[in-house]
C-alpha positions in Angstrom: -7.8 16.7 -3.5 -9.2 15.6 -0.1 -8.0 17.1 3.2 -6.1 14.6 5.3 -7.9 13.1 8.3 -6.0 11.6 11.2 -6.8 8.7 13.4 -4.3 8.0 16.2 -4.2 4.7 18.0 -2.4 3.8 21.2 0.0 1.4 19.6 0.8 -0.4 16.4 -1.2 -3.5 17.3 -4.3 -1.6 17.9 -3.7 0.4 14.7 -3.4 -2.7 12.7 -6.5 -4.3 14.2 -8.6 -1.1 13.7 -7.4 -0.6 10.1 -8.2 -4.2 9.3 -11.7 -3.8 10.6 -12.1 -0.5 8.7 -10.9 -2.3 5.5 -13.3 -5.1 5.9 -16.2 -2.6 6.1 -15.0 -0.7 3.1 -14.7 -3.9 1.0 -18.1 -5.2 2.1 -19.8 -1.8 1.4 -18.2 -1.6 -2.1 -19.2 -5.1 -3.0 -22.8 -4.4 -1.8 -23.0 -1.2 -3.9 -21.0 -2.1 -7.0 -20.7 -5.9 -7.0 -16.9 -6.0 -6.5 -14.2 -4.1 -4.7 -10.7 -3.0 -5.7 -7.9 -2.5 -3.1 -4.2 -1.6 -3.5 -1.9 -3.3 -1.0 1.3 -2.0 0.6 4.2 -3.9 2.0 6.4 -3.1 4.9 5.9 -3.8 8.6 2.7 -1.8 8.8 1.1 -3.1 5.6 1.9 -6.7 6.6 0.7 -6.1 10.1 -2.6 -5.0 8.8 -2.9 -8.0 6.6 -2.0 -10.3 9.5 -4.7 -8.6 11.6 -7.2 -9.1 8.9 -6.4 -12.8 8.6 -7.0 -13.1 12.4 -10.3 -11.1 12.3 -13.5 -13.2 12.6 -15.2 -10.6 10.4 -13.0 -11.4 7.5 -15.6 -14.0 6.3 -18.0 -11.1 5.6 -15.8 -10.4 2.5 -16.7 -12.1 -0.7 -13.0 -12.8 -1.6 -13.9 -14.0 -5.1 -15.2 -10.5 -5.9 -12.1 -8.6 -4.8 -9.4 -7.2 -7.1 -6.0 -6.8 -5.4 -3.3 -4.6 -6.8 0.1 -3.4 -5.4 1.4 0.1 -5.0 5.0 -1.0 -5.6 7.2 -4.0 -5.7 10.8 -5.0 -5.3 12.1 -6.1 -8.7 13.3 -9.5 -7.5 12.7 -13.1 -8.6 9.3 -14.7 -8.1 8.9 -16.1 -4.6 11.8 -14.0 -3.1 11.0 -13.4 0.6 11.6 -9.6 0.1 8.9 -9.2 -2.5 5.7 -7.6 -1.2 3.5 -10.2 -2.9 5.4 -13.0 -1.2 4.9 -11.4 2.2 1.2 -10.7 1.5 0.6 -14.3 0.6 2.2 -15.4 3.9 0.2 -12.8 6.0 -3.2 -13.3 4.4 -3.7 -14.2 0.8 -3.0 -17.9 1.0 -5.6 -18.2 3.8 -8.6 -16.7 1.9 -10.4 -17.9 -1.3 -9.3 -15.3 -3.7 -9.8 -15.5 -7.5 -6.2 -15.9 -8.8 -7.2 -13.9 -11.9 -8.0 -10.9 -9.7 -4.7 -10.9 -7.8 -2.6 -8.5 -9.9 1.0 -9.0 -8.7 3.7 -6.8 -10.3 6.1 -8.6 -12.6 9.2 -10.3 -11.1 12.7 -10.0 -12.4 12.7 -13.6 -13.6 9.3 -13.2 -15.4 8.5 -12.6 -19.1 10.3 -9.2 -19.1 13.5 -10.5 -17.6 15.5 -7.8 -15.9 13.9 -5.0 -18.0 12.2 -3.1 -15.2 10.8 -0.5 -17.6 9.1 -3.2 -19.7 7.7 -4.7 -16.5 6.4 -1.3 -15.4 4.8 -0.7 -18.8 3.1 -4.1 -18.7 1.6 -3.3 -15.3 0.4 0.0 -16.6 -1.3 -1.8 -19.5 -2.9 -4.2 -17.1 -4.3 -1.3 -15.0 -5.6 0.3 -18.2 -7.4 -2.8 -19.3 -9.1 -3.0 -15.9 -10.3 0.7 -16.1 -13.8 1.1 -17.3 -15.4 4.2 -19.0 -16.7 5.3 -15.6 -13.1 5.6 -14.3 -12.2 8.5 -16.6 -8.6 7.5 -16.6 -5.8 5.0 -17.2 -6.4 3.1 -13.9 -9.4 1.7 -12.1 -10.9 3.9 -9.4 -9.6 1.9 -6.5 -11.9 1.7 -3.4 -8.9 1.8 -1.0 -5.2 2.4 -1.8 -2.9 1.8 1.2 0.6 3.2 1.6 3.2 2.8 4.2 5.1 6.0 5.0 8.9 5.6 5.2 11.1 7.6 7.6 12.2 9.7 4.7 8.6 10.4 3.7 8.6 8.0 0.8 5.5 6.2 -0.2 5.3 3.2 -2.5 8.7 3.4 -4.2 8.5 7.2 -4.7 11.5 8.6 -2.9 12.2 12.3 -2.3 13.7 14.1 -5.3 14.1 11.0 -7.5 12.6 11.0 -11.0 9.6 8.7 -10.2 8.0 11.2 -7.8 8.2 13.8 -10.5 6.3 11.7 -13.1 3.0 13.3 -14.2 2.0 11.2 -17.3 2.7 7.5 -16.7 0.9 5.5 -14.1 3.6 3.0 -13.4 7.4 3.4 -13.7 10.6 1.5 -13.0 12.8 2.8 -10.2 16.6 2.7 -10.4 18.9 3.6 -7.6 16.4 3.5 -4.7 18.1 4.7 -1.5 17.0 1.5 0.3 17.6 -2.0 -1.0 16.9 -3.4 -3.4 17.7 -0.5 -5.7 15.5 -1.6 -8.6 11.7 -1.5 -8.1 8.3 -1.0 -9.8 6.0 1.7 -8.5 2.7 3.4 -9.1 3.1 7.1 -9.6 1.3 9.9 -7.8 -1.3 10.3 -10.7 -2.2 6.6 -10.3 -2.4 6.9 -6.5 -4.7 9.9 -6.7 -7.2 7.9 -8.8 -8.3 6.1 -5.6 -11.5 6.9 -3.8 -9.6 6.6 -0.5 -5.9 6.7 0.2 -4.8 5.4 3.6 -1.3 6.2 4.9 0.0 3.9 7.6 2.7 5.0 10.0 3.6 3.4 13.3 6.7 3.8 15.5 9.0 6.7 16.6 11.1 6.4 13.4 8.0 7.6 11.4 7.3 10.6 13.6 9.4 13.1 11.7 8.1 11.9 8.4 4.5 12.3 9.5 5.1 15.8 10.8 6.9 16.9 7.6 4.2 15.5 5.3 1.4 17.0 7.2 3.0 20.4 7.6 2.4 21.5 4.0 5.7 20.2 2.5 6.0 19.8 -1.2 5.5 16.3 -2.8 8.9 16.3 -4.5 10.7 16.7 -1.1 8.1 14.7 0.8 6.2 12.3 -1.4 3.7 11.3 1.3 2.4 14.9 1.1 1.4 14.2 -2.5 -0.6 11.1 -1.8 -4.3 11.8 -1.4 -7.6 10.3 -2.5 -10.5 11.6 -4.5 -13.0 11.3 -1.6 -10.8 10.8 1.4 -7.2 10.8 2.6 -6.8 9.0 5.9 -3.6 8.9 8.0 -3.6 6.0 10.4 -1.0 6.4 13.1 0.0 5.2 16.5 1.0 7.6 19.3 4.7 7.2 18.6 4.3 8.2 14.9 2.1 11.1 15.9 4.4 12.3 18.7 5.7 15.3 16.7 2.4 16.5 15.4 0.7 19.5 17.0 -2.2 18.5 19.1 -4.4 20.7 17.0 -4.2 18.1 14.2 -5.5 15.2 16.4 -9.2 14.4 15.7 -11.6 14.2 18.6 -12.1 10.5 17.8 -8.5 9.4 18.3 -8.0 6.4 20.5 
């Protein structure tokens, strides 16, 4: 378990731009040292804002997009191409603009895919795909992701792990179906906390006043069942990327000297 580190930016635009630059560096470094990189994307306004900033960054061409594996932390269990699906939004923000290898873009199944409306079967299939990608060096059922990004919800949820619901209590499976999510759509597929914690680095993104209370709760020592964001951490690093509004309820003692 890595101790959370905080970086606080002036506003959400600067946060997105700085996070995009940070991600480019991480991908390039991983590709230089291991030949490829593995990143888990997140949806929502902050995740999509980061992807849009990355698309606009001149340094994006430093990435060898053909040697990048992309995964998702969660997905809305809706038909393929639905505008509410995270993968649909990611394609619009970035993916369609860069030369990715389609075989290395690991979208979660859609509700009109081979498993139909069986969300548990869809979750199991994604877990099997992750397991196939994990090598002996990973020592587990998922690859050791270089960076796994998560948006933080106002209720402290991350991915589709909501406070007190069964998915956040899962300790064995790496991917589960979610039923009755408190925000629409109610049916989703999500990585579990054990899968999230397999990442070298976990980045939690929070911008806006509506995220301030969630950030304060998660960083105050709350339990992961009541505050799932508190249970999301990386093997080597856990990084909270916030704007000043989202950080407004945190004690100044938590602010790092490098905050900007």
